[in-house]
DRENNUPA-823034 format. One record per atom (N, C-alpha, C): x, y, z; residue number from 1; atom name. Coordinates in nm, 4 decimals. Each point is the difference from the previous one (the first is absolute). Last residue first. Layout:
<nodes>
+----------+----------+----------+-----+------+
:       xx :       yy :       zz : pos : site :
+----------+----------+----------+-----+------+
:        X :        Y :        Z : NUM :   CA :
...
+----------+----------+----------+-----+------+
</nodes>
This chain:
<nodes>
+----------+----------+----------+-----+------+
:       xx :       yy :       zz : pos : site :
+----------+----------+----------+-----+------+
:  12.9133 :  11.2646 :   8.8161 : 141 :    N :
:   0.0224 :   0.0771 :   0.1237 : 141 :   CA :
:  -0.0342 :   0.1451 :  -0.0225 : 141 :    C :
:  -0.2187 :  -0.4466 :  -0.2501 : 140 :    N :
:   0.0999 :   0.1061 :  -0.0141 : 140 :   CA :
:   0.0091 :   0.0783 :   0.1294 : 140 :    C :
:  -0.1380 :  -0.5243 :  -0.1157 : 139 :    N :
:  -0.0459 :   0.1217 :   0.0671 : 139 :   CA :
:   0.1103 :   0.1024 :  -0.0116 : 139 :    C :
:  -0.1193 :  -0.4281 :  -0.3402 : 138 :    N :
:   0.0890 :   0.0593 :   0.0985 : 138 :   CA :
:  -0.0644 :   0.1229 :   0.0612 : 138 :    C :
:  -0.1629 :  -0.2768 :  -0.3721 : 137 :    N :
:   0.0166 :  -0.0896 :   0.1129 : 137 :   CA :
:   0.0921 :   0.0570 :   0.1065 : 137 :    C :
:  -0.3610 :   0.1766 :  -0.4272 : 136 :    N :
:   0.1333 :   0.0075 :   0.0618 : 136 :   CA :
:   0.0040 :  -0.0943 :   0.1189 : 136 :    C :
:  -0.3830 :   0.1315 :  -0.2875 : 135 :    N :
:   0.0822 :  -0.1041 :  -0.0609 : 135 :   CA :
:   0.1396 :  -0.0079 :   0.0574 : 135 :    C :
:  -0.2139 :   0.4479 :   0.1040 : 134 :    N :
:  -0.0800 :  -0.1091 :  -0.0558 : 134 :   CA :
:   0.0914 :  -0.0980 :  -0.0723 : 134 :    C :
:   0.2229 :   0.2750 :   0.3971 : 133 :    N :
:  -0.0642 :   0.0292 :  -0.1285 : 133 :   CA :
:  -0.0797 :  -0.1196 :  -0.0490 : 133 :    C :
:   0.1334 :   0.1663 :   0.5135 : 132 :    N :
:   0.0163 :  -0.1069 :  -0.0995 : 132 :   CA :
:  -0.0730 :   0.0417 :  -0.1263 : 132 :    C :
:  -0.0086 :   0.2618 :   0.3987 : 131 :    N :
:   0.1431 :  -0.0270 :  -0.0183 : 131 :   CA :
:   0.0280 :  -0.1029 :  -0.1076 : 131 :    C :
:  -0.4446 :   0.1323 :   0.1489 : 130 :    N :
:   0.0663 :   0.1153 :  -0.0595 : 130 :   CA :
:   0.1457 :  -0.0240 :  -0.0327 : 130 :    C :
:  -0.2578 :  -0.3313 :   0.2209 : 129 :    N :
:  -0.0565 :   0.0201 :  -0.1334 : 129 :   CA :
:   0.0681 :   0.1162 :  -0.0708 : 129 :    C :
:   0.1225 :  -0.0811 :   0.4476 : 128 :    N :
:   0.0406 :  -0.1125 :  -0.0844 : 128 :   CA :
:  -0.0485 :   0.0224 :  -0.1428 : 128 :    C :
:  -0.1469 :   0.2992 :   0.3222 : 127 :    N :
:   0.1427 :   0.0223 :  -0.0290 : 127 :   CA :
:   0.0517 :  -0.1088 :  -0.0921 : 127 :    C :
:  -0.4312 :  -0.0578 :   0.1528 : 126 :    N :
:   0.0043 :   0.1139 :  -0.0905 : 126 :   CA :
:   0.1426 :   0.0348 :  -0.0382 : 126 :    C :
:  -0.0822 :  -0.3243 :   0.3279 : 125 :    N :
:  -0.0208 :  -0.0552 :  -0.1346 : 125 :   CA :
:  -0.0042 :   0.1112 :  -0.1042 : 125 :    C :
:   0.0551 :   0.1378 :   0.4452 : 124 :    N :
:   0.1090 :  -0.0921 :  -0.0350 : 124 :   CA :
:  -0.0184 :  -0.0572 :  -0.1395 : 124 :    C :
:  -0.3423 :   0.2816 :   0.1899 : 123 :    N :
:   0.1221 :   0.0736 :  -0.0366 : 123 :   CA :
:   0.1140 :  -0.0922 :  -0.0435 : 123 :    C :
:  -0.4001 :  -0.2136 :   0.1468 : 122 :    N :
:  -0.0176 :   0.0751 :  -0.1245 : 122 :   CA :
:   0.1224 :   0.0837 :  -0.0358 : 122 :    C :
:   0.0048 :  -0.2379 :   0.4191 : 121 :    N :
:   0.0022 :  -0.0865 :  -0.1181 : 121 :   CA :
:  -0.0121 :   0.0785 :  -0.1309 : 121 :    C :
:  -0.0103 :   0.2358 :   0.4326 : 120 :    N :
:   0.1231 :  -0.0751 :  -0.0249 : 120 :   CA :
:  -0.0001 :  -0.0750 :  -0.1335 : 120 :    C :
:  -0.3678 :   0.2850 :   0.1518 : 119 :    N :
:   0.1191 :   0.0710 :   0.0470 : 119 :   CA :
:   0.1292 :  -0.0724 :  -0.0370 : 119 :    C :
:  -0.4442 :  -0.1765 :  -0.1096 : 118 :    N :
:   0.0123 :   0.1351 :  -0.0540 : 118 :   CA :
:   0.1340 :   0.0647 :   0.0322 : 118 :    C :
:  -0.1036 :  -0.4366 :   0.1716 : 117 :    N :
:  -0.0009 :  -0.0014 :  -0.1456 : 117 :   CA :
:   0.0272 :   0.1385 :  -0.0565 : 117 :    C :
:  -0.0522 :  -0.0420 :   0.4616 : 116 :    N :
:   0.1255 :  -0.0637 :  -0.0411 : 116 :   CA :
:   0.0107 :  -0.0023 :  -0.1524 : 116 :    C :
:  -0.4053 :   0.1522 :   0.1815 : 115 :    N :
:   0.1084 :   0.0971 :   0.0188 : 115 :   CA :
:   0.1347 :  -0.0584 :  -0.0416 : 115 :    C :
:  -0.3753 :  -0.2840 :  -0.0011 : 114 :    N :
:  -0.0108 :   0.1003 :  -0.1078 : 114 :   CA :
:   0.1140 :   0.1014 :   0.0104 : 114 :    C :
:  -0.0390 :  -0.3113 :   0.3432 : 113 :    N :
:   0.0486 :  -0.0649 :  -0.1216 : 113 :   CA :
:  -0.0074 :   0.0948 :  -0.1193 : 113 :    C :
:  -0.1758 :   0.1517 :   0.4106 : 112 :    N :
:   0.1445 :  -0.0201 :   0.0123 : 112 :   CA :
:   0.0586 :  -0.0625 :  -0.1261 : 112 :    C :
:  -0.4690 :   0.0464 :   0.0333 : 111 :    N :
:   0.0645 :   0.1323 :  -0.0147 : 111 :   CA :
:   0.1516 :  -0.0133 :   0.0049 : 111 :    C :
:  -0.2513 :  -0.3894 :   0.0814 : 110 :    N :
:  -0.0115 :   0.0399 :  -0.1405 : 110 :   CA :
:   0.0667 :   0.1361 :  -0.0232 : 110 :    C :
:  -0.0282 :  -0.1498 :   0.4423 : 109 :    N :
:   0.0962 :  -0.0816 :  -0.0757 : 109 :   CA :
:  -0.0044 :   0.0393 :  -0.1474 : 109 :    C :
:  -0.3167 :   0.2055 :   0.2736 : 108 :    N :
:   0.1347 :   0.0466 :   0.0357 : 108 :   CA :
:   0.1070 :  -0.0787 :  -0.0753 : 108 :    C :
:  -0.4506 :  -0.1325 :  -0.0415 : 107 :    N :
:   0.0229 :   0.1263 :  -0.0707 : 107 :   CA :
:   0.1405 :   0.0525 :   0.0283 : 107 :    C :
:  -0.1372 :  -0.3708 :   0.2395 : 106 :    N :
:   0.0222 :  -0.0372 :  -0.1391 : 106 :   CA :
:   0.0276 :   0.1259 :  -0.0821 : 106 :    C :
:  -0.1199 :   0.0577 :   0.4456 : 105 :    N :
:   0.1326 :  -0.0618 :  -0.0058 : 105 :   CA :
:   0.0357 :  -0.0397 :  -0.1431 : 105 :    C :
:  -0.4328 :   0.1815 :   0.0914 : 104 :    N :
:   0.1063 :   0.1002 :   0.0043 : 104 :   CA :
:   0.1394 :  -0.0621 :  -0.0051 : 104 :    C :
:  -0.4736 :  -0.1611 :  -0.2222 : 103 :    N :
:   0.0850 :  -0.0395 :   0.1120 : 103 :   CA :
:   0.1252 :   0.0888 :   0.0016 : 103 :    C :
:  -0.3356 :   0.0094 :  -0.3486 : 102 :    N :
:  -0.0301 :   0.0864 :   0.1154 : 102 :   CA :
:   0.0902 :  -0.0296 :   0.1192 : 102 :    C :
:   0.0322 :  -0.0371 :  -0.5822 : 101 :    N :
:  -0.0058 :  -0.0691 :   0.1289 : 101 :   CA :
:  -0.0279 :   0.0998 :   0.1124 : 101 :    C :
:   0.0343 :   0.1567 :  -0.4496 : 100 :    N :
:  -0.0953 :  -0.1111 :  -0.0036 : 100 :   CA :
:  -0.0161 :  -0.0652 :   0.1373 : 100 :    C :
:   0.3144 :   0.3590 :  -0.1225 :  99 :    N :
:  -0.1367 :   0.0513 :   0.0095 :  99 :   CA :
:  -0.1055 :  -0.1096 :   0.0063 :  99 :    C :
:   0.4576 :  -0.1064 :  -0.0551 :  98 :    N :
:  -0.0084 :   0.0745 :   0.1267 :  98 :   CA :
:  -0.1419 :   0.0511 :   0.0205 :  98 :    C :
:   0.1209 :  -0.2054 :  -0.4130 :  97 :    N :
:  -0.0352 :  -0.0932 :   0.1083 :  97 :   CA :
:  -0.0117 :   0.0692 :   0.1359 :  97 :    C :
:   0.1375 :   0.2495 :  -0.3938 :  96 :    N :
:  -0.1390 :  -0.0469 :  -0.0092 :  96 :   CA :
:  -0.0390 :  -0.0859 :   0.1195 :  96 :    C :
:   0.4451 :   0.1496 :  -0.0338 :  95 :    N :
:  -0.0871 :   0.1179 :   0.0095 :  95 :   CA :
:  -0.1460 :  -0.0429 :   0.0027 :  95 :    C :
:   0.3182 :  -0.3330 :  -0.0860 :  94 :    N :
:  -0.0123 :   0.0335 :   0.1420 :  94 :   CA :
:  -0.0829 :   0.1254 :   0.0209 :  94 :    C :
:   0.0839 :  -0.1258 :  -0.4442 :  93 :    N :
:  -0.0811 :  -0.1032 :   0.0656 :  93 :   CA :
:  -0.0187 :   0.0336 :   0.1478 :  93 :    C :
:   0.2907 :   0.2685 :  -0.2535 :  92 :    N :
:  -0.1401 :   0.0275 :  -0.0320 :  92 :   CA :
:  -0.0930 :  -0.1011 :   0.0675 :  92 :    C :
:   0.4638 :  -0.0702 :   0.0380 :  91 :    N :
:  -0.0383 :   0.1198 :   0.0750 :  91 :   CA :
:  -0.1478 :   0.0332 :  -0.0234 :  91 :    C :
:   0.1802 :  -0.3524 :  -0.2525 :  90 :    N :
:  -0.0054 :  -0.0361 :   0.1415 :  90 :   CA :
:  -0.0457 :   0.1189 :   0.0836 :  90 :    C :
:   0.0872 :   0.0646 :  -0.4590 :  89 :    N :
:  -0.1250 :  -0.0729 :   0.0214 :  89 :   CA :
:  -0.0197 :  -0.0384 :   0.1456 :  89 :    C :
:   0.4066 :   0.1948 :  -0.1220 :  88 :    N :
:  -0.1067 :   0.1001 :  -0.0134 :  88 :   CA :
:  -0.1362 :  -0.0647 :   0.0231 :  88 :    C :
:   0.3691 :  -0.2864 :  -0.0098 :  87 :    N :
:   0.0005 :   0.0811 :   0.1221 :  87 :   CA :
:  -0.1072 :   0.1089 :  -0.0052 :  87 :    C :
:   0.0634 :  -0.2734 :  -0.3825 :  86 :    N :
:  -0.0496 :  -0.0803 :   0.1124 :  86 :   CA :
:  -0.0085 :   0.0827 :   0.1268 :  86 :    C :
:   0.1904 :   0.1973 :  -0.3861 :  85 :    N :
:  -0.1444 :  -0.0192 :  -0.0167 :  85 :   CA :
:  -0.0591 :  -0.0771 :   0.1177 :  85 :    C :
:   0.4668 :   0.0507 :  -0.0086 :  84 :    N :
:  -0.0631 :   0.1314 :   0.0149 :  84 :   CA :
:  -0.1521 :  -0.0132 :  -0.0083 :  84 :    C :
:   0.2589 :  -0.3784 :  -0.0945 :  83 :    N :
:  -0.0014 :   0.0286 :   0.1437 :  83 :   CA :
:  -0.0689 :   0.1330 :   0.0279 :  83 :    C :
:   0.0703 :  -0.1190 :  -0.4452 :  82 :    N :
:  -0.1024 :  -0.0882 :   0.0588 :  82 :   CA :
:  -0.0113 :   0.0249 :   0.1500 :  82 :    C :
:   0.3402 :   0.2263 :  -0.2284 :  81 :    N :
:  -0.1308 :   0.0536 :  -0.0374 :  81 :   CA :
:  -0.1140 :  -0.0851 :   0.0571 :  81 :    C :
:   0.4436 :  -0.1504 :   0.0624 :  80 :    N :
:  -0.0220 :   0.1248 :   0.0748 :  80 :   CA :
:  -0.1377 :   0.0585 :  -0.0306 :  80 :    C :
:   0.1381 :  -0.3781 :  -0.2428 :  79 :    N :
:  -0.0219 :  -0.0353 :   0.1400 :  79 :   CA :
:  -0.0298 :   0.1239 :   0.0831 :  79 :    C :
:   0.1216 :   0.0593 :  -0.4501 :  78 :    N :
:  -0.1324 :  -0.0613 :   0.0082 :  78 :   CA :
:  -0.0338 :  -0.0328 :   0.1454 :  78 :    C :
:   0.4330 :   0.1499 :  -0.0868 :  77 :    N :
:  -0.0972 :   0.1084 :  -0.0157 :  77 :   CA :
:  -0.1426 :  -0.0500 :   0.0108 :  77 :    C :
:   0.3549 :  -0.3115 :  -0.0033 :  76 :    N :
:  -0.0118 :   0.0695 :   0.1281 :  76 :   CA :
:  -0.1002 :   0.1141 :  -0.0080 :  76 :    C :
:  -0.0588 :  -0.4251 :  -0.3225 :  75 :    N :
:   0.1032 :   0.1006 :   0.0226 :  75 :   CA :
:  -0.0323 :   0.0772 :   0.1276 :  75 :    C :
:  -0.2526 :  -0.3802 :  -0.1198 :  74 :    N :
:   0.1063 :  -0.0173 :  -0.0989 :  74 :   CA :
:   0.1087 :   0.1058 :   0.0108 :  74 :    C :
:  -0.3295 :  -0.2342 :   0.3974 :  73 :    N :
:   0.0068 :   0.1102 :  -0.0956 :  73 :   CA :
:   0.1189 :  -0.0189 :  -0.0933 :  73 :    C :
:  -0.2668 :  -0.4130 :   0.2209 :  72 :    N :
:   0.1144 :   0.0870 :   0.0242 :  72 :   CA :
:  -0.0024 :   0.1141 :  -0.1012 :  72 :    C :
:  -0.4601 :  -0.2341 :   0.1466 :  71 :    N :
:   0.1151 :  -0.0168 :  -0.0885 :  71 :   CA :
:   0.1116 :   0.0951 :   0.0405 :  71 :    C :
:  -0.3666 :  -0.2058 :   0.3459 :  70 :    N :
:   0.0227 :   0.1136 :  -0.0886 :  70 :   CA :
:   0.1251 :  -0.0249 :  -0.0838 :  70 :    C :
:  -0.1558 :  -0.3054 :   0.3412 :  69 :    N :
:  -0.0907 :   0.0014 :  -0.1145 :  69 :   CA :
:   0.0198 :   0.1182 :  -0.0944 :  69 :    C :
:   0.2065 :  -0.1328 :   0.4509 :  68 :    N :
:   0.0518 :  -0.0759 :  -0.1126 :  68 :   CA :
:  -0.0846 :   0.0054 :  -0.1256 :  68 :    C :
:  -0.2502 :   0.1563 :   0.4199 :  67 :    N :
:   0.1404 :  -0.0425 :   0.0079 :  67 :   CA :
:   0.0378 :  -0.0873 :  -0.1192 :  67 :    C :
:  -0.4561 :   0.1765 :   0.0964 :  66 :    N :
:   0.0905 :   0.0698 :  -0.0902 :  66 :   CA :
:   0.1413 :  -0.0558 :  -0.0037 :  66 :    C :
:  -0.4023 :  -0.1052 :   0.2835 :  65 :    N :
:  -0.0197 :  -0.0532 :  -0.1347 :  65 :   CA :
:   0.0993 :   0.0583 :  -0.1002 :  65 :    C :
:  -0.0629 :  -0.0913 :   0.5527 :  64 :    N :
:   0.0727 :   0.0866 :  -0.0921 :  64 :   CA :
:  -0.0092 :  -0.0613 :  -0.1392 :  64 :    C :
:  -0.3936 :  -0.0848 :   0.3674 :  63 :    N :
:   0.1366 :  -0.0408 :  -0.0367 :  63 :   CA :
:   0.0622 :   0.1028 :  -0.0938 :  63 :    C :
:  -0.3649 :   0.1577 :   0.3655 :  62 :    N :
:   0.0058 :  -0.0739 :  -0.1268 :  62 :   CA :
:   0.1438 :  -0.0426 :  -0.0279 :  62 :    C :
:  -0.1853 :   0.0587 :   0.5085 :  61 :    N :
:   0.0521 :   0.0763 :  -0.1141 :  61 :   CA :
:  -0.0007 :  -0.0846 :  -0.1264 :  61 :    C :
:  -0.3389 :  -0.0179 :   0.4300 :  60 :    N :
:   0.1057 :  -0.0776 :  -0.0643 :  60 :   CA :
:   0.0513 :   0.0801 :  -0.1192 :  60 :    C :
:  -0.2251 :   0.2137 :   0.4580 :  59 :    N :
:  -0.0179 :  -0.0358 :  -0.1408 :  59 :   CA :
:   0.1160 :  -0.0873 :  -0.0456 :  59 :    C :
:  -0.0864 :   0.2394 :   0.4402 :  58 :    N :
:  -0.0454 :  -0.1378 :  -0.0149 :  58 :   CA :
:  -0.0296 :  -0.0427 :  -0.1422 :  58 :    C :
:   0.1854 :   0.4233 :   0.2055 :  57 :    N :
:  -0.1425 :  -0.0024 :  -0.0300 :  57 :   CA :
:  -0.0534 :  -0.1397 :  -0.0296 :  57 :    C :
:   0.4641 :   0.0770 :   0.1035 :  56 :    N :
:  -0.0739 :   0.0763 :   0.1013 :  56 :   CA :
:  -0.1506 :  -0.0116 :  -0.0208 :  56 :    C :
:   0.2941 :  -0.1862 :  -0.3266 :  55 :    N :
:  -0.0030 :  -0.0779 :   0.1243 :  55 :   CA :
:  -0.0848 :   0.0695 :   0.1061 :  55 :    C :
:   0.0708 :   0.2277 :  -0.4030 :  54 :    N :
:  -0.0803 :  -0.1196 :  -0.0257 :  54 :   CA :
:  -0.0135 :  -0.0814 :   0.1283 :  54 :    C :
:   0.2913 :   0.3607 :   0.0174 :  53 :    N :
:  -0.1407 :   0.0418 :   0.0050 :  53 :   CA :
:  -0.0931 :  -0.1165 :  -0.0307 :  53 :    C :
:   0.4603 :  -0.0726 :  -0.0372 :  52 :    N :
:  -0.0339 :   0.0200 :   0.1412 :  52 :   CA :
:  -0.1453 :   0.0446 :   0.0154 :  52 :    C :
:   0.1782 :  -0.0322 :  -0.4318 :  51 :    N :
:  -0.0270 :  -0.1333 :   0.0554 :  51 :   CA :
:  -0.0328 :   0.0084 :   0.1486 :  51 :    C :
:   0.1387 :   0.3926 :  -0.2210 :  50 :    N :
:  -0.1359 :  -0.0379 :  -0.0376 :  50 :   CA :
:  -0.0365 :  -0.1375 :   0.0558 :  50 :    C :
:   0.4374 :   0.1524 :   0.0629 :  49 :    N :
:  -0.0918 :   0.0885 :   0.0729 :  49 :   CA :
:  -0.1450 :  -0.0357 :  -0.0292 :  49 :    C :
:   0.3345 :  -0.2235 :  -0.2444 :  48 :    N :
:  -0.0033 :  -0.0459 :   0.1398 :  48 :   CA :
:  -0.0947 :   0.0854 :   0.0836 :  48 :    C :
:   0.0826 :   0.1310 :  -0.4446 :  47 :    N :
:  -0.0839 :  -0.1202 :   0.0038 :  47 :   CA :
:  -0.0111 :  -0.0523 :   0.1422 :  47 :    C :
:   0.2946 :   0.3547 :  -0.0653 :  46 :    N :
:  -0.1386 :   0.0446 :  -0.0190 :  46 :   CA :
:  -0.0953 :  -0.1194 :   0.0071 :  46 :    C :
:   0.4585 :  -0.0869 :   0.0061 :  45 :    N :
:  -0.0444 :   0.0554 :   0.1292 :  45 :   CA :
:  -0.1444 :   0.0490 :  -0.0095 :  45 :    C :
:   0.1964 :  -0.1466 :  -0.3942 :  44 :    N :
:  -0.0193 :  -0.1147 :   0.0901 :  44 :   CA :
:  -0.0445 :   0.0467 :   0.1384 :  44 :    C :
:   0.1182 :   0.3243 :  -0.3138 :  43 :    N :
:  -0.1270 :  -0.0619 :  -0.0380 :  43 :   CA :
:  -0.0295 :  -0.1212 :   0.0884 :  43 :    C :
:   0.4169 :   0.2139 :   0.0509 :  42 :    N :
:  -0.1091 :   0.0825 :   0.0525 :  42 :   CA :
:  -0.1357 :  -0.0613 :  -0.0327 :  42 :    C :
:   0.3823 :  -0.1999 :  -0.1834 :  41 :    N :
:  -0.0045 :  -0.0231 :   0.1451 :  41 :   CA :
:  -0.1127 :   0.0803 :   0.0641 :  41 :    C :
:   0.0746 :   0.0729 :  -0.4557 :  40 :    N :
:  -0.0498 :  -0.1357 :   0.0223 :  40 :   CA :
:  -0.0115 :  -0.0292 :   0.1494 :  40 :    C :
:   0.2040 :   0.4008 :  -0.1388 :  39 :    N :
:  -0.1460 :   0.0065 :  -0.0013 :  39 :   CA :
:  -0.0611 :  -0.1383 :   0.0191 :  39 :    C :
:   0.4698 :   0.0357 :  -0.0250 :  38 :    N :
:  -0.0489 :   0.0706 :   0.1177 :  38 :   CA :
:  -0.1531 :   0.0016 :   0.0046 :  38 :    C :
:   0.2128 :  -0.1878 :  -0.3793 :  37 :    N :
:   0.0292 :  -0.0797 :   0.1197 :  37 :   CA :
:  -0.0599 :   0.0659 :   0.1239 :  37 :    C :
:  -0.0303 :   0.2299 :  -0.4215 :  36 :    N :
:  -0.0858 :  -0.1175 :   0.0104 :  36 :   CA :
:   0.0224 :  -0.0809 :   0.1276 :  36 :    C :
:   0.1894 :   0.4278 :  -0.2109 :  35 :    N :
:  -0.0574 :  -0.0028 :   0.1334 :  35 :   CA :
:  -0.0765 :  -0.1286 :   0.0304 :  35 :    C :
:   0.4374 :  -0.0510 :  -0.1614 :  34 :    N :
:  -0.0865 :   0.0980 :   0.0641 :  34 :   CA :
:  -0.0985 :   0.0524 :  -0.1035 :  34 :    C :
:   0.2194 :  -0.5023 :  -0.0326 :  33 :    N :
:   0.0193 :   0.1416 :  -0.0304 :  33 :   CA :
:  -0.0979 :   0.0868 :   0.0794 :  33 :    C :
:   0.1696 :  -0.5200 :  -0.0481 :  32 :    N :
:  -0.0448 :   0.0819 :   0.1136 :  32 :   CA :
:   0.0277 :   0.1503 :  -0.0198 :  32 :    C :
:  -0.0859 :  -0.3282 :  -0.4300 :  31 :    N :
:   0.0801 :  -0.0104 :   0.1211 :  31 :   CA :
:  -0.0485 :   0.0986 :   0.1056 :  31 :    C :
:  -0.2038 :  -0.0805 :  -0.4399 :  30 :    N :
:   0.1126 :   0.0933 :   0.0002 :  30 :   CA :
:   0.0914 :  -0.0107 :   0.1210 :  30 :    C :
:  -0.4017 :  -0.2844 :  -0.0984 :  29 :    N :
:   0.0498 :   0.0395 :  -0.1316 :  29 :   CA :
:   0.1318 :   0.0766 :   0.0069 :  29 :    C :
:  -0.2341 :  -0.1365 :   0.3954 :  28 :    N :
:   0.0385 :  -0.1216 :  -0.0733 :  28 :   CA :
:   0.0613 :   0.0357 :  -0.1350 :  28 :    C :
:  -0.1809 :   0.3470 :   0.2537 :  27 :    N :
:   0.1262 :  -0.0468 :   0.0608 :  27 :   CA :
:   0.0481 :  -0.1268 :  -0.0706 :  27 :    C :
:  -0.4170 :   0.1705 :  -0.1282 :  26 :    N :
:   0.1057 :   0.0941 :  -0.0397 :  26 :   CA :
:   0.1358 :  -0.0453 :   0.0547 :  26 :    C :
:  -0.3798 :  -0.2429 :   0.1312 :  25 :    N :
:   0.0267 :  -0.0226 :  -0.1425 :  25 :   CA :
:   0.1121 :   0.0922 :  -0.0488 :  25 :    C :
:  -0.1574 :   0.0569 :   0.4404 :  24 :    N :
:   0.0724 :  -0.1274 :  -0.0113 :  24 :   CA :
:   0.0369 :  -0.0281 :  -0.1453 :  24 :    C :
:  -0.2729 :   0.3691 :   0.0882 :  23 :    N :
:   0.1390 :   0.0266 :   0.0380 :  23 :   CA :
:   0.0840 :  -0.1274 :  -0.0043 :  23 :    C :
:  -0.4597 :  -0.0420 :  -0.0943 :  22 :    N :
:   0.0586 :   0.0920 :  -0.0976 :  22 :   CA :
:   0.1474 :   0.0236 :   0.0307 :  22 :    C :
:  -0.2581 :  -0.2456 :   0.3068 :  21 :    N :
:   0.0312 :  -0.0793 :  -0.1194 :  21 :   CA :
:   0.0651 :   0.0860 :  -0.1082 :  21 :    C :
:  -0.1563 :   0.2154 :   0.3918 :  20 :    N :
:   0.1131 :  -0.0888 :   0.0318 :  20 :   CA :
:   0.0432 :  -0.0773 :  -0.1247 :  20 :    C :
:  -0.3890 :   0.2532 :  -0.0387 :  19 :    N :
:   0.1197 :   0.0849 :   0.0014 :  19 :   CA :
:   0.1245 :  -0.0828 :   0.0329 :  19 :    C :
:  -0.4132 :  -0.2140 :   0.0264 :  18 :    N :
:   0.0320 :   0.0272 :  -0.1399 :  18 :   CA :
:   0.1261 :   0.0865 :  -0.0089 :  18 :    C :
:  -0.1732 :  -0.0841 :   0.4269 :  17 :    N :
:   0.0589 :  -0.1217 :  -0.0561 :  17 :   CA :
:   0.0405 :   0.0215 :  -0.1465 :  17 :    C :
:  -0.2343 :   0.3448 :   0.2101 :  16 :    N :
:   0.1351 :  -0.0091 :   0.0559 :  16 :   CA :
:   0.0712 :  -0.1247 :  -0.0524 :  16 :    C :
:  -0.4495 :   0.0549 :  -0.1190 :  15 :    N :
:   0.0819 :   0.1016 :  -0.0659 :  15 :   CA :
:   0.1437 :  -0.0023 :   0.0521 :  15 :    C :
:  -0.3169 :  -0.2814 :   0.2041 :  14 :    N :
:   0.0255 :  -0.0451 :  -0.1371 :  14 :   CA :
:   0.0897 :   0.0994 :  -0.0738 :  14 :    C :
:  -0.1503 :   0.1185 :   0.4281 :  13 :    N :
:   0.1012 :  -0.1046 :   0.0067 :  13 :   CA :
:   0.0344 :  -0.0510 :  -0.1397 :  13 :    C :
:  -0.3472 :   0.3186 :   0.0356 :  12 :    N :
:   0.1291 :   0.0589 :   0.0371 :  12 :   CA :
:   0.1102 :  -0.1060 :   0.0015 :  12 :    C :
:  -0.4432 :  -0.1426 :  -0.0770 :  11 :    N :
:   0.0489 :   0.0792 :  -0.1131 :  11 :   CA :
:   0.1386 :   0.0578 :   0.0307 :  11 :    C :
:  -0.2195 :  -0.2306 :   0.3463 :  10 :    N :
:   0.0405 :  -0.0924 :  -0.1068 :  10 :   CA :
:   0.0556 :   0.0765 :  -0.1201 :  10 :    C :
:  -0.1815 :   0.2489 :   0.3571 :   9 :    N :
:   0.1259 :  -0.0640 :   0.0399 :   9 :   CA :
:   0.0499 :  -0.0944 :  -0.1093 :   9 :    C :
:  -0.4187 :   0.1969 :  -0.0670 :   8 :    N :
:   0.1045 :   0.1027 :  -0.0039 :   8 :   CA :
:   0.1357 :  -0.0597 :   0.0367 :   8 :    C :
:  -0.3816 :  -0.2763 :   0.0353 :   7 :    N :
:   0.0300 :   0.0287 :  -0.1404 :   7 :   CA :
:   0.1119 :   0.1032 :  -0.0128 :   7 :    C :
:  -0.1637 :  -0.0970 :   0.4347 :   6 :    N :
:   0.0693 :  -0.1162 :  -0.0574 :   6 :   CA :
:   0.0427 :   0.0288 :  -0.1440 :   6 :    C :
:  -0.2666 :   0.3225 :   0.2103 :   5 :    N :
:   0.1341 :  -0.0037 :   0.0578 :   5 :   CA :
:   0.0808 :  -0.1150 :  -0.0610 :   5 :    C :
:  -0.4500 :   0.0281 :  -0.1160 :   4 :    N :
:   0.0729 :   0.1122 :  -0.0599 :   4 :   CA :
:   0.1439 :   0.0015 :   0.0497 :   4 :    C :
:  -0.3064 :  -0.2968 :   0.1884 :   3 :    N :
:   0.0474 :  -0.0506 :  -0.1293 :   3 :   CA :
:   0.0777 :   0.1086 :  -0.0733 :   3 :    C :
:  -0.0513 :  -0.0315 :   0.5475 :   2 :    N :
:  -0.0468 :   0.0638 :  -0.1226 :   2 :   CA :
:   0.0593 :  -0.0634 :  -0.1256 :   2 :    C :
:  -0.0845 :  -0.2664 :   0.4748 :   1 :    N :
:   0.0861 :   0.1031 :  -0.0550 :   1 :   CA :
:  -0.0512 :   0.0450 :  -0.1364 :   1 :    C :
+----------+----------+----------+-----+------+
</nodes>
């Protein structure tokens, strides 16, 4: 199997694990607030999709090096802005990785995960960032 494919899958899974840890840290700090709870569940589904590709191609997935390692954000605005940056980086990563791999099933999964980020996650965290002022712990309606 291709080392390029393995590296792309490892990078994607690591990024999904990092996103999970980011949302877990926000939930630990502020409780089960939107959009963190919903996106956390989606990130877990994304990781599961990637783990299926590891199995299909006979690769051992890397361990999750992020769980419990990110500091809790100090305010909700900080958490929303960090999520915004993470989701933008995630979409850019998939844009790049789609062009790196040749396996069409992997490209299809990467496109699907990129679309979820662009269509659902980025707007949700963007609303969060826009609804919370800097240094604020409340979401304004």
